[in-house]
C-alpha positions in Angstrom: -36.6 -91.5 -111.8 -33.3 -93.5 -111.5 -33.3 -96.4 -109.0 -32.1 -95.6 -105.5 -32.8 -91.9 -105.6 -35.0 -90.4 -102.9 -37.7 -88.1 -104.3 -36.9 -85.6 -101.7 -33.3 -85.4 -102.9 -34.5 -84.9 -106.5 -36.7 -82.1 -105.4 -33.9 -80.4 -103.5 -31.6 -80.7 -106.6 -34.4 -79.1 -108.8 -34.8 -76.3 -106.3 -31.0 -75.6 -106.2 -30.9 -75.6 -110.0 -33.8 -73.2 -110.2 -32.2 -70.9 -107.6 -28.9 -70.8 -109.6 -30.8 -70.0 -112.8 -32.8 -67.3 -111.0 -29.6 -65.7 -109.6 -27.9 -65.8 -113.0 -31.0 -64.2 -114.6 -31.1 -61.5 -111.9 -27.4 -60.7 -112.4 -27.9 -60.4 -116.1 -30.8 -58.1 -115.7 -28.8 -55.9 -113.2 -25.9 -55.8 -115.6 -28.1 -54.8 -118.5 -29.8 -52.1 -116.3 -26.4 -50.7 -115.3 -25.1 -50.7 -118.8 -27.8 -48.7 -120.5 -29.7 -46.7 -117.8 -28.7 -43.1 -117.0 -29.3 -41.9 -113.5 -30.3 -38.3 -113.3 -31.0 -38.1 -109.6 -30.1 -40.1 -106.5 -33.7 -41.3 -106.4 -33.3 -43.0 -109.8 -30.8 -45.4 -108.4 -32.3 -48.7 -107.2 -32.1 -49.4 -103.5 -30.4 -52.7 -104.1 -27.5 -50.9 -105.9 -26.9 -48.8 -102.7 -27.2 -51.8 -100.4 -24.6 -53.8 -102.5 -22.3 -50.8 -102.8 -22.2 -51.1 -106.6 -19.9 -48.7 -108.5 -21.2 -46.4 -111.3 -19.3 -44.3 -113.8 -19.6 -40.6 -114.1 -18.1 -37.4 -115.5 -16.9 -34.7 -113.2 -18.8 -31.4 -113.7 -18.2 -29.2 -110.7 -16.5 -29.1 -107.4 -18.7 -27.7 -104.6 -18.1 -26.7 -101.0 -19.3 -30.0 -99.8 -18.3 -32.4 -102.6 -18.8 -33.0 -106.3 -21.4 -32.7 -109.0 -21.1 -35.6 -111.3 -23.0 -36.6 -114.5 -23.7 -40.3 -114.6 -22.4 -42.0 -117.7 -23.9 -45.5 -118.5 -21.3 -48.1 -119.6 -23.1 -48.4 -123.0 -24.6 -45.4 -124.6 -26.6 -46.0 -127.9 -25.5 -43.8 -130.7 -29.0 -42.4 -131.3 -29.8 -41.8 -127.6 -30.3 -38.3 -126.3 -29.8 -37.6 -122.6 -30.3 -34.2 -120.9 -27.6 -33.0 -118.6 -28.4 -33.9 -115.0 -26.0 -33.9 -112.2 -25.7 -36.1 -109.1 -24.9 -34.4 -105.8 -21.9 -36.5 -104.5 -20.2 -36.3 -101.1 -17.0 -38.0 -100.2 -18.1 -40.6 -97.7 -16.4 -40.8 -94.4 -14.6 -37.5 -94.6 -15.3 -33.9 -93.7 -14.1 -31.8 -96.6 -12.2 -28.6 -95.8 -11.6 -25.5 -98.0 -8.0 -26.7 -98.5 -9.3 -30.1 -99.5 -11.6 -28.5 -102.0 -8.7 -26.6 -103.5 -6.6 -29.8 -103.7 -9.4 -31.7 -105.5 -9.7 -28.8 -108.0 -5.9 -29.1 -108.7 -6.0 -32.9 -109.1 -9.3 -33.6 -110.9 -9.8 -32.0 -114.2 -13.2 -30.8 -115.7 -15.0 -33.6 -117.5 -12.7 -36.2 -116.0 -14.1 -39.8 -115.6 -14.7 -40.9 -112.1 -16.1 -44.0 -110.5 -18.6 -43.8 -107.6 -18.8 -46.7 -105.2 -22.2 -46.1 -103.7 -22.2 -46.2 -99.9 -25.3 -44.3 -98.7 -28.1 -42.3 -100.2 -29.4 -39.4 -98.1 -32.3 -37.7 -99.8 -30.8 -36.4 -103.1 -27.2 -36.8 -102.0 -25.0 -39.8 -102.7 -22.2 -40.5 -100.1 -19.7 -42.4 -102.2 -16.1 -43.6 -102.5 -14.7 -41.6 -105.4 -11.9 -43.1 -107.5 -10.3 -42.0 -110.7 -7.8 -43.2 -113.3 -6.2 -39.8 -113.5 -2.7 -39.5 -115.1 -2.3 -35.8 -114.5 0.3 -34.0 -112.2 -0.4 -36.2 -109.1 0.2 -39.7 -110.3 -0.6 -41.2 -106.9 -4.2 -40.7 -107.7 -4.2 -43.3 -110.4 -6.8 -45.9 -109.6 -6.9 -44.6 -106.0 -9.7 -43.7 -103.7 -9.9 -39.9 -103.5 -11.4 -40.0 -100.0 -8.4 -41.9 -98.6 -5.8 -39.9 -100.6 -7.1 -36.6 -99.5 -7.0 -37.8 -95.9 -3.3 -38.8 -96.3 -2.6 -35.2 -97.2 -4.3 -34.0 -94.0 -6.9 -32.0 -95.8 -10.0 -33.6 -94.3 -11.1 -35.0 -91.0 -12.5 -38.5 -90.7 -16.3 -38.4 -89.9 -19.0 -41.0 -89.2 -20.6 -42.5 -92.3 -24.0 -40.9 -92.3 -26.9 -43.4 -92.7 -24.6 -46.4 -92.6 -25.1 -49.1 -89.9 -22.2 -48.5 -87.4 -22.2 -52.2 -86.6 -21.7 -53.3 -90.2 -18.5 -54.7 -91.5 -18.1 -52.1 -94.3 -18.5 -49.2 -91.8 -15.6 -50.3 -89.6 -13.4 -51.4 -92.4 -13.7 -47.9 -94.1 -13.6 -46.0 -90.9 -10.4 -47.6 -89.7 -8.9 -47.2 -93.2 -9.5 -43.4 -93.2 -8.5 -43.0 -89.6 -5.2 -44.7 -90.4 -4.7 -42.3 -93.3 -5.5 -39.3 -91.1 -3.1 -40.5 -88.4 -0.3 -40.8 -90.9 -0.9 -37.2 -92.0 -0.9 -36.0 -88.4 2.3 -37.9 -87.7 4.0 -36.4 -90.7 2.7 -32.9 -90.0 0.7 -32.6 -93.2 -2.2 -30.3 -94.0 -4.3 -29.5 -91.0 -1.5 -30.8 -88.7 1.3 -28.8 -90.3 3.4 -27.3 -87.6 4.7 -23.7 -87.8 8.4 -23.2 -88.1 10.2 -21.2 -85.3 10.3 -18.1 -87.5 6.6 -18.4 -88.4 5.7 -18.7 -84.7 7.8 -15.7 -83.8 6.2 -13.7 -86.7 2.7 -14.5 -85.4 3.6 -13.5 -81.9 4.9 -10.1 -83.1 1.9 -9.7 -85.4 -0.5 -10.1 -82.5 1.6 -8.2 -79.9 -0.3 -5.1 -78.7 2.9 -3.0 -78.4 3.8 -3.7 -82.1 0.2 -2.9 -83.1 0.3 0.4 -81.3 3.6 1.4 -82.9 2.2 0.6 -86.3 -0.8 2.8 -85.7 1.4 5.6 -84.4 3.7 5.3 -87.5 0.7 5.5 -89.8 -0.7 8.5 -87.9 2.6 10.4 -88.0 3.1 9.6 -91.7 -0.4 10.9 -92.5 0.3 14.1 -90.5 3.6 14.8 -92.3 1.9 14.4 -95.7 -0.7 17.0 -94.8 
């Protein structure tokens, strides 16, 4: 031991060095695991991946009423490996998908398109995630953009609480405010769910639901049927 060094200081330095090595080793193990492991179900994904909100790559298979079905694609797939087709049940975290939103996703995301899932919460066999894509199709604004937020900007979803996520956590409030801001912008611009009817559309709906108009239509149909007989 060099002169003037306290043994306690030396021990602390050794502990720090070992901790750094341990962290590097763990990071390397995690990276290797992510690169070659295919997740067939939500239960296959390690809890630490969910807690750290790690992103995984996938291939879009189906669009459902509540979200997406995605096949997980490891970053590195050995040439001789064989994987059976298994799909992850994915929900768009923080938003309540509408029928209009479902149609919009179907128009923007193409079958077998690559998507990235930032894992937020696992609920049984469902993954609540931030979905992003590098799409270069008709709607270029989707390029490298969070689908959850983009669909909110179009007024096709309603912001909802993050199921299973600690409401006091930093990520909860950061995402919640972000989606609320997008929803408020859509409401302000009258998009999607907040689209206002024009004067003519309102007048047409009033006439359509007017009892007198309905009675006249019924009388016209009845008289037309009588004449034909």
